[in-house]
DSSP file (Angstrom, degrees, kcal/mol; ACC not computed):
  #  RESIDUE AA STRUCTURE BP1 BP2  ACC     N-H-->O    O-->H-N    N-H-->O    O-->H-N    TCO  KAPPA ALPHA  PHI   PSI    X-CA   Y-CA   Z-CA
    1    1 A X              0   0    0      0, 0.0     2,-0.2     0, 0.0     0, 0.0   0.000 360.0 360.0 360.0 127.4   14.6  -28.6  -10.8
    2    2 A X        -     0   0    0      1,-0.1     2,-0.2     0, 0.0     0, 0.0  -0.541 360.0-121.0 -84.6 140.5   17.8  -29.3   -9.0
    3    3 A X        -     0   0    0     -2,-0.2     2,-0.3     1,-0.1    -1,-0.1  -0.530  25.5-122.0 -72.9 141.3   19.8  -26.5   -7.4
    4    4 A X        -     0   0    0     -2,-0.2     2,-0.1     1,-0.1     3,-0.1  -0.689  30.1-113.4 -85.8 147.6   23.3  -26.2   -8.6
    5    5 A X        -     0   0    0     -2,-0.3     2,-0.1     1,-0.1     3,-0.1  -0.416  32.7-100.2 -77.4 152.7   25.9  -26.4   -5.9
    6    6 A X        -     0   0    0      1,-0.1    -1,-0.1    -2,-0.1     3,-0.0  -0.435  49.6 -97.6 -65.1 142.1   28.0  -23.4   -5.0
    7    7 A X        -     0   0    0      1,-0.1     2,-0.7    -2,-0.1    -1,-0.1  -0.303  35.5-114.8 -63.4 147.0   31.4  -23.6   -6.6
    8    8 A X        +     0   0    0      1,-0.1    -1,-0.1    -3,-0.1    -3,-0.0  -0.707  33.3 178.1 -82.5 117.4   34.2  -24.9   -4.4
    9    9 A X        +     0   0    0     -2,-0.7     2,-0.4     2,-0.1    -1,-0.1   0.367  36.9 123.9-101.7   7.5   36.7  -22.1   -3.8
   10   10 A X        -     0   0    0      1,-0.1     3,-0.1    14,-0.0    -2,-0.1  -0.531  56.6-136.5 -73.3 120.6   39.0  -24.1   -1.5
   11   11 A X        -     0   0    0     -2,-0.4     2,-0.3    67,-0.2     9,-0.1  -0.306  34.2 -80.8 -73.8 162.0   42.6  -24.0   -3.0
   12   12 A X    >   -     0   0    0      1,-0.2     3,-1.4     7,-0.1    -1,-0.1  -0.482  40.1-142.8 -64.2 121.4   44.8  -27.0   -3.1
   13   13 A X  T 3  S+     0   0    0     -2,-0.3    -1,-0.2     1,-0.3     7,-0.1   0.794  95.0  57.4 -62.8 -29.9   46.3  -27.3    0.4
   14   14 A X  T 3  S+     0   0    0      6,-0.0    -1,-0.3     2,-0.0    -2,-0.1   0.626  87.2  98.0 -78.3  -9.1   49.8  -28.4   -0.7
   15   15 A X  S <  S-     0   0    0     -3,-1.4    -4,-0.0     1,-0.1     5,-0.0  -0.313  85.9 -92.1 -77.2 162.6   50.3  -25.3   -3.0
   16   16 A X     >  -     0   0    0      1,-0.1     4,-2.5     4,-0.0     5,-0.2  -0.189  39.1-105.5 -70.5 163.3   52.4  -22.3   -1.8
   17   17 A X  H  > S+     0   0    0      1,-0.2     4,-2.5     2,-0.2     5,-0.2   0.946 121.9  52.0 -60.9 -45.5   50.5  -19.4   -0.1
   18   18 A X  H  > S+     0   0    0      1,-0.2     4,-2.9     2,-0.2    -1,-0.2   0.926 110.7  47.5 -55.8 -47.3   50.9  -17.2   -3.2
   19   19 A X  H  > S+     0   0    0      1,-0.2     4,-2.3     2,-0.2    -1,-0.2   0.888 110.2  51.5 -65.6 -36.5   49.5  -20.0   -5.4
   20   20 A X  H  X S+     0   0    0     -4,-2.5     4,-2.3     2,-0.2    -1,-0.2   0.891 111.5  47.8 -70.0 -38.3   46.6  -20.6   -3.1
   21   21 A X  H  X S+     0   0    0     -4,-2.5     4,-2.5    -5,-0.2     5,-0.3   0.976 112.0  50.5 -60.9 -55.1   45.8  -16.8   -3.1
   22   22 A X  H  X S+     0   0    0     -4,-2.9     4,-2.6     1,-0.2    -2,-0.2   0.876 109.4  51.7 -49.4 -44.3   46.0  -16.8   -6.9
   23   23 A X  H  X S+     0   0    0     -4,-2.3     4,-1.5     2,-0.2    -1,-0.2   0.913 110.5  45.6 -61.5 -45.2   43.7  -19.7   -7.1
   24   24 A X  H  X S+     0   0    0     -4,-2.3     4,-1.3     1,-0.2     5,-0.2   0.934 112.9  51.0 -67.5 -39.8   41.0  -18.2   -4.9
   25   25 A X  H  X S+     0   0    0     -4,-2.5     4,-1.2     1,-0.2     3,-0.3   0.911 108.5  52.8 -62.9 -38.7   41.2  -14.8   -6.8
   26   26 A X  H  < S+     0   0    0     -4,-2.6     4,-0.5    -5,-0.3    -1,-0.2   0.892 109.8  49.3 -63.9 -31.3   40.8  -16.6  -10.1
   27   27 A X  H  < S+     0   0    0     -4,-1.5    -1,-0.2     1,-0.2    -2,-0.2   0.715 114.6  42.0 -81.0 -17.3   37.7  -18.3   -8.8
   28   28 A X  H >X S+     0   0    0     -4,-1.3     4,-1.4    -3,-0.3     3,-0.8   0.537  91.3  89.3-104.1  -2.5   36.0  -15.1   -7.6
   29   29 A X  H 3X S+     0   0    0     -4,-1.2     4,-2.7     1,-0.2     5,-0.2   0.895  79.7  60.9 -57.0 -40.5   37.0  -13.1  -10.7
   30   30 A X  H 3> S+     0   0    0     -4,-0.5     4,-1.2     1,-0.2    -1,-0.2   0.850 102.1  52.5 -56.3 -34.0   33.8  -14.1  -12.5
   31   31 A X  H <4 S+     0   0    0     -3,-0.8     3,-0.4     1,-0.2     4,-0.3   0.945 112.6  43.8 -72.2 -40.0   31.7  -12.4   -9.8
   32   32 A X  H ><>S+     0   0    0     -4,-1.4     5,-1.6     1,-0.2     3,-1.6   0.859 108.5  59.0 -70.6 -32.0   33.6   -9.1  -10.1
   33   33 A X  H ><5S+     0   0    0     -4,-2.7     3,-2.2     1,-0.3    -1,-0.2   0.778  90.8  70.4 -66.8 -21.7   33.5   -9.3  -13.9
   34   34 A X  T 3<5S+     0   0    0     -4,-1.2    -1,-0.3    -3,-0.4    -2,-0.2   0.701  98.9  49.8 -65.9 -16.2   29.8   -9.4  -13.8
   35   35 A X  T < 5S-     0   0    0     -3,-1.6    -1,-0.3    -4,-0.3    -2,-0.2   0.100 126.2-102.5-106.8  18.5   30.0   -5.8  -12.7
   36   36 A X  T < 5S+     0   0    0     -3,-2.2    20,-3.0     1,-0.3    -3,-0.2   0.680  89.4 112.5  69.6  20.6   32.4   -5.0  -15.6
   37   37 A X  E   < -A   55   0A   0     -5,-1.6     2,-0.3    18,-0.3    -1,-0.3  -0.468  48.2-158.6-106.3 179.9   35.3   -5.0  -13.2
   38   38 A X  E     -A   54   0A   0     16,-1.5    16,-2.9    -2,-0.2     2,-0.4  -0.982   7.1-149.1-160.3 159.2   38.3   -7.2  -12.8
   39   39 A X  E     -A   53   0A   0     -2,-0.3     2,-0.4    14,-0.2    14,-0.2  -0.985   9.4-166.9-134.5 143.9   40.9   -8.3  -10.2
   40   40 A X  E     -A   52   0A   0     12,-2.0    12,-2.9    -2,-0.4     2,-0.4  -0.998  23.5-125.1-132.5 126.3   44.6   -9.3  -10.8
   41   41 A X  E     +A   51   0A   0     -2,-0.4    10,-0.2    10,-0.2     3,-0.1  -0.596  29.5 175.6 -69.7 127.1   46.8  -11.0   -8.3
   42   42 A X  E     -     0   0A   0      8,-2.8     2,-0.3     1,-0.4     9,-0.2   0.874  53.2 -48.7 -95.4 -63.3   50.1   -9.0   -7.9
   43   43 A X  E     -A   50   0A   0      7,-1.2     7,-3.0     2,-0.0     2,-0.4  -0.980  40.4-123.5-168.7 164.1   52.1  -10.7   -5.1
   44   44 A X  E     +A   49   0A   0     -2,-0.3     2,-0.3     5,-0.2     5,-0.2  -0.987  32.8 166.8-121.2 134.5   51.9  -12.1   -1.5
   45   45 A X  E >   -A   48   0A   0      3,-3.0     3,-1.9    -2,-0.4    -2,-0.0  -0.893  60.0 -24.1-154.5 120.3   54.1  -10.9    1.1
   46   46 A X  T 3  S-     0   0    0     -2,-0.3     3,-0.1     1,-0.3    36,-0.0   0.880 127.4 -40.5  53.3  49.8   54.2  -11.2    4.9
   47   47 A X  T 3  S+     0   0    0      1,-0.2    36,-2.9    36,-0.1    37,-1.9   0.474 117.1 110.2  82.6  -1.4   50.4  -11.9    5.3
   48   48 A X  E <   -Ab  45  84A   0     -3,-1.9    -3,-3.0    34,-0.2     2,-0.5  -0.916  52.6-156.5-111.9 136.4   49.4   -9.3    2.7
   49   49 A X  E     -Ab  44  85A   0     35,-2.7    37,-3.0    -2,-0.5     2,-0.5  -0.941  12.6-154.3-103.3 127.5   47.9  -10.1   -0.6
   50   50 A X  E     +Ab  43  86A   0     -7,-3.0    -8,-2.8    -2,-0.5    -7,-1.2  -0.884  19.6 173.4-104.7 129.9   48.4   -7.4   -3.1
   51   51 A X  E     -Ab  41  87A   0     35,-2.8    37,-2.6    -2,-0.5     2,-0.5  -0.949  27.4-133.4-139.0 157.5   45.9   -7.2   -5.9
   52   52 A X  E     -A   40   0A   0    -12,-2.9   -12,-2.0    -2,-0.3     2,-0.4  -0.964  16.0-149.1-113.2 123.2   45.1   -4.8   -8.8
   53   53 A X  E     +A   39   0A   0     -2,-0.5   -14,-0.2    35,-0.4     2,-0.2  -0.772  27.1 175.8 -86.0 137.2   41.5   -3.7   -9.4
   54   54 A X  E >   +A   38   0A   0    -16,-2.9     3,-1.7    -2,-0.4   -16,-1.5  -0.770  36.3  21.2-134.3 175.0   40.8   -3.1  -13.1
   55   55 A X  E >  S-A   37   0A   0      1,-0.3     3,-1.5   -18,-0.2   -18,-0.3  -0.358 128.4  -6.6  68.7-139.6   37.9   -2.2  -15.5
   56   56 A X  T 3  S+     0   0    0    -20,-3.0    -1,-0.3     1,-0.3   -19,-0.2   0.665 127.5  71.8 -58.5 -22.6   34.9   -0.6  -13.8
   57   57 A X  T X  S+     0   0    0     -3,-1.7     3,-1.5   -21,-0.2     2,-0.5   0.802  73.0  98.6 -67.5 -27.6   36.5   -1.2  -10.4
   58   58 A X  T <  S-     0   0    0     -3,-1.5     3,-0.1     1,-0.3    -4,-0.1  -0.464 105.3  -5.6 -67.2 117.7   39.0    1.5  -11.0
   59   59 A X  T 3  S+     0   0    0     -2,-0.5    -1,-0.3     1,-0.3     2,-0.2   0.385  94.5 144.4  78.5   0.8   37.7    4.5   -9.2
   60   60 A X    X   -     0   0    0     -3,-1.5     3,-1.4    -4,-0.2     4,-0.4  -0.504  52.6-137.2 -72.3 134.9   34.4    3.0   -8.2
   61   61 A X  T 3  S+     0   0    0      1,-0.3     4,-0.3    -2,-0.2     3,-0.3   0.710 104.2  53.2 -66.4 -15.8   33.2    4.1   -4.8
   62   62 A X  T 3> S+     0   0    0      1,-0.2     4,-2.8     2,-0.1    -1,-0.3   0.556  81.4  91.2 -95.0  -5.0   32.2    0.5   -4.0
   63   63 A X  H <> S+     0   0    0     -3,-1.4     4,-2.1     1,-0.2    -1,-0.2   0.824  84.3  52.3 -61.5 -35.2   35.6   -1.0   -4.8
   64   64 A X  H  > S+     0   0    0     -4,-0.4     4,-2.8    -3,-0.3     5,-0.3   0.895 111.1  49.0 -64.5 -40.6   36.9   -0.7   -1.2
   65   65 A X  H  >>S+     0   0    0     -4,-0.3     4,-2.3     1,-0.2     5,-0.7   0.912 112.4  46.8 -69.5 -40.2   33.8   -2.4    0.0
   66   66 A X  I  X>S+     0   0    0     -4,-2.8     5,-2.1     3,-0.2     4,-1.0   0.890 114.4  48.8 -62.4 -39.0   34.3   -5.2   -2.6
   67   67 A X  I  <>S+     0   0    0     -4,-2.1     5,-3.1     3,-0.2     6,-0.2   0.968 122.7  28.9 -66.6 -57.2   37.9   -5.5   -1.7
   68   68 A X  I  <>S+     0   0    0     -4,-2.8     5,-0.7     3,-0.2    -2,-0.2   0.909 129.0  36.1 -80.8 -40.0   37.5   -5.7    2.1
   69   69 A X  I  <5S+     0   0    0     -4,-2.3    -3,-0.2    -5,-0.3    -1,-0.2   0.800 133.0  22.7 -76.5 -30.4   34.0   -7.3    2.5
   70   70 A X  I  X<S+     0   0    0     -4,-1.0     4,-2.0    -5,-0.7    -3,-0.2   0.889 129.8  29.0-103.0 -72.0   34.3   -9.6   -0.5
   71   71 A X  I  ><S+     0   0    0     -5,-2.1     4,-2.6     2,-0.2     5,-0.2   0.936 123.3  46.8 -64.8 -51.7   37.8  -10.5   -1.6
   72   72 A X  I  ><S+     0   0    0     -5,-3.1     4,-3.0     1,-0.2     5,-0.2   0.940 113.5  48.9 -61.9 -47.8   39.6  -10.1    1.8
   73   73 A X  H  ><S+     0   0    0     -5,-0.7     4,-1.6    -6,-0.2    -1,-0.2   0.897 112.5  47.0 -57.5 -44.3   36.9  -12.1    3.6
   74   74 A X  H  X S+     0   0    0     -4,-2.0     4,-1.7     2,-0.2     5,-0.2   0.896 114.2  47.5 -58.2 -47.6   37.0  -14.9    1.1
   75   75 A X  H  X S+     0   0    0     -4,-2.6     4,-3.5     1,-0.2     7,-0.3   0.915 112.0  49.4 -65.9 -44.1   40.9  -15.0    1.1
   76   76 A X  H  < S+     0   0    0     -4,-3.0    -1,-0.2    -5,-0.2    -2,-0.2   0.828 112.8  47.9 -67.9 -29.7   41.0  -15.0    5.0
   77   77 A X  H  < S+     0   0    0     -4,-1.6    -1,-0.2    -5,-0.2     3,-0.2   0.843 124.2  30.7 -71.6 -34.9   38.5  -17.8    5.2
   78   78 A X  H  < S+     0   0    0     -4,-1.7     2,-0.4     1,-0.2    -2,-0.2   0.694 129.5  34.3 -96.8 -32.1   40.3  -20.0    2.5
   79   79 A X    ><  -     0   0    0     -4,-3.5     3,-2.4    -5,-0.2    -1,-0.2  -0.793  68.4-170.6-133.8  86.8   43.9  -19.0    3.0
   80   80 A X  T 3  S+     0   0    0     -2,-0.4    -1,-0.1     1,-0.3    -4,-0.1   0.634  78.5  73.4 -59.9 -15.1   44.4  -18.3    6.8
   81   81 A X  T 3  S+     0   0    0     -6,-0.1     2,-0.6    -3,-0.1    -1,-0.3   0.722  78.0  94.1 -67.8 -27.8   47.9  -16.9    6.2
   82   82 A X    <   +     0   0    0     -3,-2.4   -34,-0.2    -7,-0.3     3,-0.1  -0.594  41.4 167.2 -77.5 121.4   46.3  -13.7    4.7
   83   83 A X        +     0   0    0    -36,-2.9     2,-0.3    -2,-0.6   -35,-0.2   0.709  66.7   8.4 -93.8 -29.6   45.8  -11.0    7.1
   84   84 A X  E     -b   48   0A   0    -37,-1.9   -35,-2.7     2,-0.0     2,-0.5  -0.998  57.2-142.1-156.0 146.3   45.0   -8.2    4.8
   85   85 A X  E     -b   49   0A   0     -2,-0.3     2,-0.4   -37,-0.2   -35,-0.2  -0.965  23.1-168.3-113.9 132.8   44.3   -7.5    1.0
   86   86 A X  E     -b   50   0A   0    -37,-3.0   -35,-2.8    -2,-0.5     2,-0.3  -0.976  13.6-139.8-127.4 128.7   45.8   -4.3   -0.4
   87   87 A X  E     -b   51   0A   0     -2,-0.4     2,-0.3   -37,-0.2   -35,-0.2  -0.668  22.4-173.6 -84.2 137.2   45.0   -2.7   -3.8
   88   88 A X              0   0    0    -37,-2.6   -35,-0.4    -2,-0.3    -2,-0.0  -0.891 360.0 360.0-127.7 166.4   47.8   -1.3   -5.8
   89   89 A X              0   0    0     -2,-0.3   -37,-0.1   -37,-0.1    -1,-0.0   0.418 360.0 360.0 -87.2 360.0   47.9    0.8   -9.0
């Protein structure tokens, strides 16, 4: 049985920073949705990506961990301009 390759999360390099952030978030959404949560890209501004956590992520004690250790790390690895990910209401 062949192993399936991990999905390529790398955004299109010629896209704007905001579009690259949006692309990565759209690609990691399914993982968050498996926990009945969701994430929405709001905006990118001066190294900060603003997102909205929705569904089961709202008020979840693990949402900060997911945001910083999951979403932020992925974004920083794939979109180097991102210094921080901030959740907004």
